[in-house]
N, C-alpha and C positions, 0 to 999 in steps of 0.2 A: 515235171513241166506240164502245162496244159496240153490236151490232146491236139488242139489246133492253136496256132499262134494268133496274136491279135491281127496280124496281116492276113492270115488265112480266114479268120472270122469275117474280116471286112470284105474279103473277096468271095465269100460264100454266096451261092446263088441257088434258088429253088428251081429245078427243072420240072418236077412233077410233085403234086401234093394231093393226097386223098385221105379221108378218114372213114371209118366204119363204126357203127354203134355196137358196143359190147356190154355185157352185164353178167349177172350171176345165174341166168337161165338161158336155155337155148332160144326161148321166145324173144329175148332181148337183142339177139344178134340181128343186125340190119346192115346189109352190104350195099354200099353206094357204087354208082357207076362213074360219078364225077363229083367234083366240088366246085360250085359256082360262087365266086366272091360277091358279096353284097355291097362292097364299097370298092374304092380304088385298089386294083390288084397289087400294086407296090406296097401299100399300107397293109393289105391283107397278108401278104407273104412275109413282110418284115416283122409282123407280130410274132409269127412262129419262129423265125430266125432268132429273134431276141430271146425266146424261151430256151434256145439251144446254148446260150451262154452259160447257164447254170449247169447244163449237162456236160459242158466242156471241162468242168472241174470235177468230174466223177472218177471212179476207180477203173483201172485198166484190166481187161479180160481178153482172152484169146479163144477163138472157135476151136471146138474139138470135133472130131469126125465120128459119126455123121451128124450134120446139122441141117435141118430142113430150112431154117432161116437163112443160113449161109447160101444154100442152094437156090432159094427163091431170089435172093438179092443178086446172086451171080447171073441168074437168068435175066433179070431186069437190066443188069449192066451190059449183058451181051445183046439184048434186044429190048430197048426202051418201050417198044409197042406193047410189050407184055405187062407193063407196069400195073394196070388196073387189075388184071386177072391174078397176078402174083400177090398183089396187096390183099385181095380177098382171101387167098389161101393163108396168108400170114395172119389175117384177122380171125379166121376159123381156128387156126392152131392156137392163137392166144386165148380165144374164148374157151377152147377145150382144155387148155392147160391150167388156167387160173382157178383159184379157189372159189367156193360158193359164197364167200363173204365179200367178194369184190364189189365195190360201188359201181353202179352203172355209169358209163361214160363213153368216150370215143377212143378208138385206137387209130392213131395217125401215122401215116407212112410218107416219107419224103425222099425223093431222088435229088441229090445235090451235086453241084460241081464247084470246084475251087481251083482256080489257076490251071485248068486242064485235067485235074484228077477227079475221079468219080468217088462220091461219098454217099452214104445213106443215113437216114435217121428214122427213129420210131418213138412215139410217145403214147402213154396211156394217160388221157386227160379226164379227170373226174368231172361229172356234171355238177354245176353249181347253180343253186337257186339265188337269184339276185333281185333286190327291190330297186326299182327306178322311180324317179319322181319328176314331175313337171310343175312349174309354178304358174298360177293364173290369178288374174284380178277380176273381181266382180263386185259391183255396187260399192266400190271404194275399199274393199277388203281383199287382202292377199291370202291365198291358201296354196298348199302343196297337194298335188294329186299323186298318190302312191300306187304303183302297180307291180305285179310280180312277173319276172322274166325267167323262163325256164331254159335249160339246155344252153348255157352260156359258156364262153371261154373268158376267163379272167386272167389278169396279168400276174397275180401273186403265184410264186413258185410252188406253194403248198398244193395247188390244184393239179400239178403234174405228179401223178402217182409214180410213174416209171418212165425213163427216157434213156435213149442211147444214140451215140453217133458211131458209125461203122465205116471202116476202111478195109476193103477186101485186098488180100494178097494172094499170090499163087498157092492154091491149095488150102488157104485158111483166111485169116483176117483178124484185125484187132478191134476191140469194142470198148468204148468209153461209156460206162454205165452210171447213172444217178438213180438211186432207188430210195424213195421217201420212206419206205417202211424199214429200211435197213441201210442207213447212211454209211456204215463201216464195211458193208459187204454187198450182198444181193439176196433177195428173197429166193427161196428154193424153187418156187414155180417159175420165176423169171429166169433163173439159171437154167432150168429144164427147158423152157421155151426156146431160149437162145442157143442152148447147148454150148456153154462156155465154161472156162476155168480161169480162176484168178491168176494173173501173170506172176505176181509176187506172193509168196507164202507169208503168213503172219510172222513166222520166224525171221525170214529174210527182211521184211519190212521193219521189224523191231530192231534188228541189228543195224539197219541203215539209219534209222532215227537216232540210235545211240551214237553212231559214228558222226552224224551231223551235229548232234548236241555237243559231243566232245570237241569237234573242230571249231564250232562257234564259240564255246567257252574259252578255248585257247586264244582265239582272236581278240577277245574282249577281256583278257585276263587282268588288265590294269583296272577295270571297273569292279572286279569281284573282291569282296571282303576276304581277309585272310582265312577265316573259318571255312569258307567255301573252297578256296584254292587248296586247302590242306587235305581235302578228301573228296575230290571230284568223282573218282570212280565209284566210291561207296554211295555218294549222293545220287548218281545216275542210276545205279542198281536199285536203290530204294525207291526212286521215282517211278521206275518201270513196275516194280512190285506193288506199289501203292496206287497205281493209276490203271483204270480199266482199259482204256484205249486211247487212240491218238486221232485228232481231227486237225488237219492242216489249216482249216479255216479258223480254228481257235487253239493255237499252239501255246498261248501264254500259260494256261494252267500246268502244262507239263514242265515248262521252264521254271515256273514258280516252285514246283515240287522239288526242283534241283537246287535252286539258289535262294529261295525265299522271295519276298516282295521285290519286284523289279522297279527300280526308281524311274520316275518320269524322265524321258529323254535318253534312256539307256539304248545303246546300239545292239544289245543282245538279240531282241526279237528279229531285227532286220538281218543280222548276221546268221541267225538260225534259219531264216527263210531262204537265204542264199545257199546255205549248205544243203538244205532239203532239195532245192532245185538242182544242185550239183549231183546229188544222189538220184535225181529224177523221180522223186516220190513226193513232190510238193503238192500233189493233188490227191494223194492216197489217204483215205480214212480207214482205220482198222482197229481190231482189238489186239493188245499186246500179247505176244507169246512169252510169258514170264520165264519159261524154261530156256529161252534163247539167250538170256543174259545171265551169266553165272556170277555168283557172289565173288567179289575180288578176293583171290586166295591169299594175297599178301597185303599188308599195310605198311606204310612208311611214315616215319616222323623225321623231319629235318629241322634243325635249330638254326638260329641266326649265325652261330659259329660254324655251320656246316657239319655238325655232328649228326650222323644218320643212324636211325634205328629201324630195322626191318623185321617184321614178324608176321606170322600167320593170323588171319582175321579171327580164327577160332581161339587164339590166345589173348584176345582183347582184355579178358578179365585179369590178366597178369600185369597189365600196364595201367598205371595211375598217373594222371596229369593234374596238376593244380598250380596255383600262383602263390608266391610269397615274396613280399617286399619288392614287388614289381618284376620278379623273375619267374620263369616257367620251370616248375620242378617236375621231373619225370622219374617215377619209381618203377623198377622192374622186380616183380615178385617171382624169383626163380628158385627152383629146387637146388640148382648147382650151376656154377660157371664151368663150362667144359672146354673152353678154348681161350687162350690169352696170348696174343702174338702181335708182332709188328707187321705192317703191310708195306710192300714196295712202293716207292714214290711214283705217282702218276704224273701225266702232263698237266693236270689240274689238281695240285695238292689239296687235300682236305685236312682239316684239323680234327684230330681224334683224341678223345680223352682215354687214358688208360682204363681198362676194365676194373682195375683195382680201386678206381675212384668211384665206381658205381656200387653202392652198398646194397646187397640183397635185403629185401624186406621180408621178415618172417610172417607167415600166415597167422 
């Protein structure tokens, strides 16, 4: 689920906002004492609140101890009058932590409120050079006058290098992070600056996605072709092994790896999205832990007559399936039949062919 609900986003209010200039050298660091809006304050603050919508779909982390960032935000929360001074300390720490290749920009700190709860946000915004133009008419001719504007904030999300929304808790806090340089995790220097750890491990996330996929496929089973329903576990396993990672903003490639092309109007993507939300990982992007999903140890064949054959996946080479005269033929290449017996009747009787009717095939 998103870090903040739509209702919470709508109620989000900026109590304090400031930014400081950061870059790849100490000379680039410029600390501000205040930020004065150049236009209507409401529009000015709404611009930055809108940028947080993308951050709200980030990955979830928790503070570890000690964390200078957590301590600074706790000080602000306890005494809002310290906001400017603490924001400067945060900017210095960010400047000292990041790599020398970082693009010059601004480090923005916000103190937020939402329905009585205190929140915090930080962004690293890259400087963008923008061309602007004005039209003018002279002597019956129209022309455009182009000029260059430096140090601008633009709406496109790519300009936000890193951002986070933070909710403090007793002794810790949870952090929703969006990192442009590493959508599936977080860059090492930003992790070090925040002093956070990923809430869900790649193994745990992988297992949750597999569970969500299995549940979604079960709910839309009527839409699936027989060839897919016949070996869902194997298909999920192969999809995980053949896919680098998972992005909830683009989940269709993973589903396609399981079932093939998804018909227009299929309810599978929506069912999958609901199951991801149920697992509370619908905002988590990550690399699959391929060891977290084991190859299905057993395979099963069930015929229309309810004849069932179960075998180890490693013995696949001993099973041959083909069609003849509209019938499915199954051949078992066995060294020897070791058991031949009747089974007691169950509440749901199955039809069994005697093993004597299954002819071993010579190698």
